[in-house]
VOBA-1610 file (N, C-alpha, C; in pm, whole numbers, padded with zeros to 5 digits, always signed):
BEGIN
Met-03353+09085-07628Met-03444+09118-07518Met-03586+09162-07586Met-03645+09098-07582Met-03777+09091-07592Met-03782+09058-07773Gly-03649+09028-07816Gly-03670+08989-07972Gly-03707+09118-08023Gly-03648+09195-07968Gly-03661+09345-08036Gly-03749+09422-08031Phe-03851+09398-07938Phe-03969+09462-07928Phe-04066+09451-08082Arg-04029+09312-08115Arg-04122+09290-08242Arg-04233+09184-08209Val-04308+09346-08197Val-04419+09324-08188Val-04521+09334-08287Arg-04628+09220-08301Arg-04732+09209-08451Arg-04887+09307-08384Asn-04945+09342-08490Asn-05067+09416-08494Asn-05143+09311-08430Leu-05245+09354-08374Leu-05368+09372-08317Leu-05414+09256-08325Gly-05476+09258-08503Gly-05520+09128-08538Gly-05475+09004-08519Val-05350+08955-08482Val-05278+08879-08466Val-05193+08830-08348Gly-05106+08927-08380Gly-04994+08933-08268Gly-04994+08970-08119Ile-05049+09091-08163Ile-05058+09181-08019Ile-05114+09093-07907Phe-05201+08954-07935Phe-05236+08878-07863Phe-05176+08755-07796Cys-05052+08751-07862Cys-04966+08676-07766Cys-04862+08721-07704Cys-04912+08807-07662Cys-04786+08883-07565Cys-04852+08963-07426Leu-04980+08924-07381Leu-05024+09008-07296Leu-05036+08893-07168Ser-05043+09008-07045Ser-04922+08937-06889Ser-05070+08900-06835Ser-05057+08868-06687Ser-05177+08856-06611Ser-05270+09006-06598Leu-05390+09012-06628Leu-05462+09105-06604Leu-05585+09076-06480Leu-05530+08992-06431Leu-05618+09013-06290Leu-05583+09134-06191Phe-05706+09191-06145Phe-05714+09344-06069Phe-05678+09441-06142Gly-05667+09417-06271Gly-05613+09522-06333Gly-05741+09618-06395Gln-05714+09755-06476Gln-05792+09841-06470Gln-05906+09781-06601Glu-06023+09797-06584Glu-06065+09750-06711Glu-06101+09856-06820Phe-06101+09871-06943Phe-06089+09954-07040Phe-06163+09879-07191Ser-06170+09996-07282Ser-06193+09977-07436Ser-06141+10065-07452Ala-06099+10040-07643Ala-06001+10107-07710Ala-05996+10080-07855Asp-05988+10152-07913Asp-05942+10175-08034Asp-05772+10140-08086Trp-05730+10044-08194Trp-05547+10010-08185Trp-05598+10046-08322Ile-05452+10118-08307Ile-05417+10152-08447Ile-05271+10086-08468Ser-05239+10051-08586Ser-05130+10024-08641Ser-05053+10066-08769Thr-04935+10106-08796Thr-04872+10158-08878Thr-04763+10049-08949Arg-04751+10038-09080Arg-04619+09984-09125Arg-04499+10099-09138Val-04389+10099-09086Val-04282+10195-09072Val-04300+10265-09229Gln-04240+10146-09316Gln-04168+10158-09434Gln-04259+10215-09537Ser-04390+10176-09533Ser-04527+10232-09599Ser-04604+10347-09597Asn-04556+10375-09455Asn-04645+10455-09349Asn-04789+10416-09361Glu-04805+10322-09396Glu-04968+10269-09420Glu-05048+10243-09292Thr-05131+10288-09239Thr-05196+10286-09080Thr-05286+10195-09178Ser-05327+10131-09043Ser-05435+10002-09061Ser-05587+10031-09011Thr-05707+09990-09055Thr-05788+09987-09011Thr-05805+09996-08851Pro-05898+10095-08759Pro-05893+10071-08648Pro-05964+09947-08587Gly-05837+09853-08506Gly-05919+09731-08455Gly-05950+09737-08318Lys-06077+09666-08208Lys-06126+09727-08125Lys-06065+09611-07996Ile-06032+09709-07890Ile-05975+09598-07769Ile-06029+09606-07636Tyr-06114+09514-07609Tyr-06172+09558-07458Tyr-06108+09442-07333Val-06084+09520-07246Val-06018+09432-07177Val-06072+09421-07029Gly-06119+09302-07001Gly-06208+09280-06845Gly-06104+09253-06682Lys-06144+09226-06641Lys-06021+09178-06526Lys-05927+09034-06533Asp-05936+08937-06613Asp-05895+08856-06644Asp-05877+08814-06783Lys-05948+08893-06861Lys-06032+08879-07000Lys-05983+08991-07092Ile-05975+08936-07223Ile-05951+09023-07361Ile-06033+08989-07462Arg-06087+09122-07553Arg-06165+09098-07617Arg-06114+09156-07762Leu-06055+09096-07854Leu-06002+09172-08000Leu-06089+09127-08116Glu-06100+09233-08151Glu-06178+09282-08283Glu-06153+09318-08380Pro-06005+09267-08451Pro-05946+09283-08556Pro-06018+09378-08701Lys-05991+09468-08762Lys-06094+09526-08862Lys-06001+09549-09020Glu-05864+09435-08961Glu-05761+09394-09106Glu-05820+09314-09191Ser-05825+09321-09364Ser-05818+09229-09435Ser-05730+09093-09426Gly-05798+08980-09466Gly-05696+08910-09461Gly-05675+08776-09293Gly-05619+08694-09269Gly-05630+08561-09172Gly-05786+08557-09101Met-05810+08571-08981Met-05908+08537-08931Met-06000+08646-08920Ala-05978+08794-08918Ala-06021+08934-08965Ala-06140+08904-09095Ala-06080+08847-09195Ala-06153+08835-09288Ala-06256+08730-09286Met-06260+08645-09218Met-06409+08540-09190Met-06474+08606-09067Gly-06455+08761-08971Gly-06529+08780-08912Gly-06452+08711-08758Gly-06360+08685-08754Gly-06332+08639-08621Gly-06286+08723-08513Val-06325+08678-08422Val-06287+08731-08278Val-06244+08731-08182Met-06160+08726-08119Met-06048+08675-08021Met-06079+08712-07880Ile-06090+08590-07816Ile-06141+08600-07635Ile-06036+08531-07604Val-05969+08632-07520Val-05825+08547-07410Val-05871+08535-07285Asp-05884+08419-07212Asp-05909+08387-07055Asp-05793+08337-07021Leu-05715+08453-06929Leu-05577+08435-06880Leu-05599+08344-06782Ser-05701+08337-06700Ser-05724+08257-06549Ser-05714+08116-06629Ala-05843+08067-06707Ala-05818+07923-06767Ala-05705+07907-06881Gln-05624+08046-06906Gln-05509+08014-06975Gln-05556+07940-07144Thr-05648+07999-07173Thr-05753+07966-07325Thr-05776+08047-07397Ser-05772+08013-07486Ser-05833+08148-07625Ser-05913+08115-07700Val-06046+08186-07736Val-06149+08102-07847Val-06124+08214-07974Val-06169+08185-08097Val-06176+08263-08180Val-06347+08224-08214Leu-06430+08333-08228Leu-06545+08368-08268Leu-06537+08344-08415Leu-06627+08297-08526Leu-06675+08319-08612Leu-06809+08355-08649Pro-06833+08442-08614Pro-07007+08511-08655Pro-07020+08448-08775Gln-07002+08474-08915Gln-07041+08448-09014Gln-07079+08309-09015Arg-07020+08193-08914Arg-07054+08088-08929Arg-07126+08021-08823His-07143+08166-08703His-07199+08093-08556His-07112+08007-08483Ala-07012+08000-08489Ala-06877+07861-08498Ala-06771+07954-08396Tyr-06713+07871-08317Tyr-06578+07914-08281Tyr-06485+07802-08277Ile-06361+07858-08262Ile-06215+07757-08238Ile-06155+07788-08102Glu-06141+07678-08033Glu-06068+07731-07905Glu-05908+07654-07887Thr-05859+07673-07828Thr-05750+07634-07793Thr-05760+07511-07661Met-05676+07460-07663Met-05624+07367-07532Met-05589+07429-07432Pro-05625+07379-07301Pro-05612+07466-07159Pro-05420+07465-07160Gly-05401+07557-07112Gly-05226+07600-07080Gly-05182+07616-07238Arg-05235+07601-07338Arg-05188+07676-07439Arg-05168+07810-07479Val-05228+07891-07379Val-05206+08027-07336Val-05153+08088-07243Ser-05032+08059-07282Ser-04933+08082-07145Ser-04941+08225-07056Gln-04954+08265-06963Gln-04938+08422-06880Gln-04801+08446-06938His-04710+08358-06941His-04565+08443-06969His-04584+08479-07082Thr-04657+08436-07178Thr-04646+08514-07356Thr-04694+08636-07347Phe-04777+08647-07232Phe-04867+08757-07225Phe-04797+08883-07159Ser-04694+08860-07118Ser-04625+08964-07070Ser-04562+09098-07123Phe-04575+09123-07240Phe-04538+09238-07304Phe-04636+09362-07303Phe-04760+09314-07323Phe-04882+09423-07302Phe-04921+09490-07172Arg-04874+09331-07066Arg-04922+09464-06943Arg-04810+09338-06832Pro-04694+09393-06831Pro-04605+09354-06717Pro-04640+09338-06604Ala-04558+09245-06510Ala-04618+09316-06395Ala-04578+09410-06294Asp-04504+09455-06305Asp-04461+09616-06252Asp-04407+09689-06376Ile-04553+09824-06392Ile-04510+09900-06506Ile-04372+10030-06503Glu-04333+09998-06392Glu-04211+10082-06348Glu-04112+09982-06325Asp-04066+09878-06419Asp-03989+09765-06399Asp-03986+09676-06464Ala-04018+09706-06592Ala-04102+09595-06678Ala-03983+09519-06738Cys-03856+09554-06739Cys-03757+09500-06842Cys-03732+09361-06806Pro-03717+09333-06676Pro-03730+09192-06638Pro-03798+09080-06695Asp-03960+09136-06729Asp-04019+09063-06783Asp-04015+09030-06914Trp-03967+09171-06969Trp-03992+09194-07103Trp-03860+09111-07160Gln-03717+09144-07079Gln-03614+08995-07122Gln-03641+08875-07095Lys-03752+08831-07037Lys-03773+08665-07044Lys-03831+08648-07172Leu-03884+08714-07265Leu-03906+08706-07394Leu-03825+08675-07523Ala-03688+08724-07476Ala-03583+08692-07570Ala-03575+08597-07610Arg-03542+08631-07758Arg-03506+08451-07816Arg-03365+08458-07804Lys-03292+08563-07779Lys-03147+08532-07837Lys-03127+08655-07689Pro-03007+08571-07601Pro-02960+08663-07489Pro-02860+08765-07557Gly-02833+08859-07502Gly-02792+08957-07500Gly-02818+09143-07561Gly-02917+09109-07553Gly-03037+09253-07577Gly-02987+09328-07463Ser-03073+09489-07475Ser-03068+09563-07359Ser-03222+09637-07331Cys-03254+09681-07235Cys-03356+09722-07175Cys-03338+09792-07079His-03395+09964-07087His-03392+10032-06999His-03503+10153-07022Lys-03555+10195-06874Lys-03641+10285-06874Lys-03610+10393-06875Val-03668+10506-06978Val-03634+10641-07022Val-03720+10712-06876Gly-03844+10739-06868Gly-03903+10827-06753Gly-04047+10804-06821His-04096+10881-06732His-04254+10909-06774His-04249+11057-06868Glu-04375+10985-06983Glu-04404+11103-07062Glu-04561+11104-07087Met-04602+11214-07153Met-04757+11230-07184Met-04764+11136-07324Val-04854+11057-07336Val-04920+10993-07487Val-05071+10978-07469Asn-05085+11085-07584Asn-05237+11119-07613Asn-05328+11225-07459Gly-05245+11266-07419Gly-05298+11314-07280Gly-05296+11270-07127Arg-05218+11134-07166Arg-05208+11011-07058Arg-05069+10973-06977Asp-05083+10989-06868Asp-04936+10941-06809Asp-04881+10797-06839Ala-04778+10799-06941Ala-04689+10697-06931Ala-04550+10630-06891Val-04461+10561-06894Val-04370+10517-06824Val-04307+10510-06987Lys-04220+10576-07014Lys-04099+10507-07131Lys-04042+10413-07142Tyr-03950+10322-07207Tyr-03891+10202-07277Tyr-03794+10212-07340Glu-03716+10174-07378Glu-03624+10162-07482Glu-03523+10042-07468Gly-03561+09978-07565Gly-03496+09804-07592Gly-03377+09804-07714Thr-03300+09698-07702Thr-03250+09640-07815Thr-03230+09482-07817Ser-03256+09449-07911Ser-03239+09305-07920Ser-03094+09280-07964Ala-03064+09142-07956Ala-02934+09091-07952Ala-02927+09098-08114Asp-02979+09090-08166Asp-02984+09145-08308Asp-02948+09276-08400Gly-02996+09365-08257Gly-02977+09505-08321Gly-03062+09588-08319Asp-03192+09516-08344Asp-03327+09580-08343Asp-03380+09666-08230Thr-03459+09814-08262Thr-03474+09886-08149Thr-03558+09906-08138Gly-03625+09895-08020Gly-03788+10017-08048Gly-03809+10070-07897Asp-03908+10115-07909Asp-03961+10212-07800Asp-04125+10187-07743Val-04106+10165-07599Val-04258+10159-07605Val-04331+10222-07431Trp-04465+10278-07495Trp-04499+10354-07338Trp-04630+10255-07283Leu-04589+10251-07143Leu-04697+10189-07063Leu-04793+10292-06971Asp-04901+10289-07023Asp-05016+10316-06935Asp-05005+10367-06797Thr-04991+10417-06701Thr-04965+10431-06546Thr-05108+10397-06501Lys-05210+10434-06546Lys-05343+10366-06495Lys-05373+10254-06506Leu-05371+10228-06690Leu-05439+10128-06717Leu-05357+10025-06754Arg-05184+10051-06700Arg-05118+09889-06657Arg-05063+09829-06794Phe-05121+09874-06912Phe-05106+09841-07046Phe-05035+09965-07124Val-04942+09867-07238Val-04850+09917-07343Val-04997+10011-07408Val-04960+10102-07417Val-05055+10264-07460Val-04993+10309-07612Gln-04871+10289-07619Gln-04819+10291-07766Gln-04667+10242-07778Tyr-04635+10191-07908Tyr-04472+10116-07936Tyr-04439+10161-08101Lys-04311+10205-08080Lys-04280+10204-08211Lys-04157+10098-08221Gly-04170+10056-08313Gly-04018+09966-08389Gly-03982+09963-08525Lys-03891+09897-08548Lys-03831+09958-08702Lys-03930+09942-08811Asn-04005+09825-08812Asn-04078+09750-08891Asn-04226+09826-08917Ser-04269+09839-08790Ser-04402+09899-08719Ser-04419+09947-08632Ser-04552+10056-08608Ser-04556+10127-08454Ser-04734+10088-08424Gly-04774+10102-08330Gly-04937+10124-08294Gly-04942+10178-08164Glu-05076+10229-08143Glu-05101+10293-08000Glu-05253+10309-08020Leu-05301+10265-07873Leu-05447+10264-07862Leu-05505+10423-07852Arg-05579+10403-07895Arg-05680+10555-07913Arg-05792+10567-07880Asn-05874+10641-07840Asn-06055+10670-07749Asn-06049+10598-07658Ile-05930+10549-07562Ile-05939+10471-07453Ile-06088+10520-07356Gln-06165+10422-07320Gln-06266+10425-07224Gln-06268+10346-07105Glu-06229+10404-06969Glu-06189+10359-06905Glu-06387+10318-06786Gly-06348+10182-06750Gly-06464+10161-06718Gly-06503+09987-06713Ser-06593+09933-06630Ser-06618+09783-06623Ser-06677+09724-06769Gln-06625+09613-06794Gln-06728+09564-06945Gln-06786+09490-06932Pro-06897+09484-07024Pro-07000+09371-06975Pro-06952+09217-07029Gly-07000+09143-06895Gly-06935+09015-06880Gly-06965+08920-07018Ser-07089+08966-07110Ser-07119+08887-07224Ser-07021+08927-07367Leu-06920+09008-07360Leu-06817+09050-07421Leu-06710+08921-07446Phe-06708+08855-07334Phe-06614+08731-07331Phe-06674+08625-07311Glu-06791+08591-07376Glu-06879+08475-07371Glu-06856+08439-07509Ile-06856+08281-07508Ile-06946+08247-07601Ile-07096+08229-07676Pro-07174+08315-07750Pro-07305+08277-07795Pro-07346+08162-07787Pro-07401+08149-07666Pro-07493+07998-07698Pro-07538+07912-07797Asp-07528+07989-07905Asp-07617+07917-08047Asp-07484+07875-08129Tyr-07367+07936-08095Tyr-07243+07870-08141Tyr-07190+07717-08144Gln-07161+07679-08238Gln-07099+07548-08234Gln-06942+07527-08234Lys-06879+07447-08164Lys-06714+07433-08173Lys-06696+07394-08302Met-06570+07420-08384Met-06529+07386-08462Met-06386+07333-08463Asp-06319+07250-08549Asp-06160+07264-08531Asp-06088+07311-08666Met-05983+07346-08669Met-05909+07417-08815Met-05945+07321-08957Gly-05921+07198-08909Gly-05948+07130-08998Gly-06073+07136-09085Gly-06208+07174-08976Gly-06321+07153-09014Gly-06338+07273-09076Met-06269+07425-09068Met-06295+07553-09099Met-06201+07542-09243Met-06092+07478-09287Met-06041+07486-09386Met-06117+07371-09473Asn-06225+07273-09429Asn-06307+07248-09532Asn-06424+07296-09581His-06461+07382-09470His-06584+07457-09532His-06550+07622-09506Pro-06504+07648-09643Pro-06460+07802-09644Pro-06573+07915-09657Thr-06578+08003-09594Thr-06652+08120-09537Thr-06672+08147-09722Pro-06834+08160-09759Pro-06859+08205-09864Pro-06851+08312-09911Pro-06856+08363-10033Pro-06838+08563-10003Pro-06948+08596-09982Asn-06933+08748-09948Asn-07039+08805-09927Asn-07116+08862-10042Pro-07253+08852-10044Pro-07346+08871-10185Pro-07310+09035-10250
//
């Protein structure tokens, strides 16, 4: 069942599990993730959710974030790009590489019956998922779910009833939540590639490492 709710943090994996955002509530928020075993809390990342696009600004060290990477996901076109402000460049995926099916964790089609969407993500059959009921999360109404993978990993997830989006999760190794949620239309420029940015490929990026900050 959905890989035991093995969600990743916002910097990388959060954004391999989002469903169709068409006609969804637009908002921005901070994302906080915590490693359970060490109780280490990450620096907040920023998420902007438009009607069918997402902008992710991770603040973690390492990976794309170390290069100032900002991810923009376009669910209508099923593409994504990573902006590299330090280089005035961007990297994009091929059309169809960003599957709406793989994005069905953070915004399932039906927040009152999310288990079917999540169970499609299971790496192995045999897990379970069930709806617990409505609870308040940081002053907002949410629907809580509990799940167990075929491997025995467990996790809890809360879906905001207005945003139709995961606002909190708790797993064996990590947890996370949205804070400082601001509802409202998001500027279209957030989801566009700046006109002065040049396209790069991964090979070009590796051959031209980011210079250290002075």
